[in-house]
C-alpha positions in Angstrom: 0.0 0.0 0.0 1.3 3.4 -0.9 1.7 6.1 1.8 0.7 9.8 1.9 2.1 12.2 4.5 -0.3 14.5 6.4 0.5 17.4 8.7 -2.1 18.8 11.1 -2.2 22.5 11.7 -4.3 24.7 14.1 -5.3 28.3 13.8 -3.4 30.5 16.3 -5.8 33.4 16.7 -8.9 35.1 15.4 -12.4 33.8 15.0 -11.1 30.4 13.9 -8.6 30.0 16.7 -8.0 26.3 17.3 -9.7 25.2 14.1 -7.8 22.3 12.5 -6.7 21.6 9.0 -4.8 18.7 7.5 -2.1 19.5 5.0 -0.8 17.1 2.4 2.8 18.3 1.8 3.6 15.9 -1.0 0.8 16.9 -3.3 2.1 19.2 -6.0 2.2 22.8 -4.9 0.2 25.1 -7.1 1.6 28.6 -7.3 2.3 28.9 -3.5 -0.8 26.9 -2.4 -1.0 23.6 -0.5 -3.5 20.8 -0.7 -5.6 20.7 2.5 -8.6 19.1 4.1 -10.9 20.3 7.0 -14.0 19.0 8.6 -16.0 21.8 7.2 -15.3 22.6 3.5 -13.4 19.3 3.2 -10.8 19.4 0.4 -9.4 22.9 -0.1 -6.1 24.8 -0.6 -4.1 26.9 1.8 -1.4 29.5 1.1 2.1 29.2 2.3 1.4 32.4 4.3 -1.6 30.8 6.0 0.6 27.7 6.8 3.3 29.8 8.4 0.6 31.6 10.6 -0.7 28.3 12.0 0.8 26.1 14.7 1.3 22.3 14.9 -1.8 20.6 16.3 -1.4 18.1 19.2 -2.4 14.5 18.8 -5.4 15.0 21.0 -6.6 17.9 18.9 -6.2 16.1 15.5 -7.4 12.6 16.5 -11.0 13.2 15.2 -9.8 14.7 11.9 -7.3 11.8 11.4 -10.1 9.3 12.0 -12.2 11.1 9.3 -9.3 11.1 6.9 -8.5 7.4 7.5 -12.1 6.5 6.7 -11.7 8.3 3.3 -8.1 7.5 2.3 -7.4 4.1 3.8 -10.3 2.2 2.3 -11.3 1.1 -1.1 -9.4 0.1 -4.2 -7.2 3.2 -4.2 -6.4 3.2 -0.5 -3.2 4.8 0.8 -1.9 4.7 4.3 -1.7 8.1 6.0 1.6 8.8 7.7 1.7 11.7 10.2 4.5 14.2 9.5 5.7 17.1 11.7 6.9 19.5 8.9 6.8 20.1 5.2 
């Protein structure tokens, strides 16, 4: 089974403080944007500036989002194993 790295980031401040986003650092970068996934909105993109303004999420914070991603990515004929990474 192939693997895909995922990084979990949390908003530092503002109205979305603590909100979590998963970042896929190995997906091709498109003009300064990263491939991401969030509970609300699901697949999306995030800018490098946004990434730098967030903080690393803790395991307890990202556990529900990781479970959601595993139900999507680690099942079916095109399944990949998610590997948690700390940095891009």
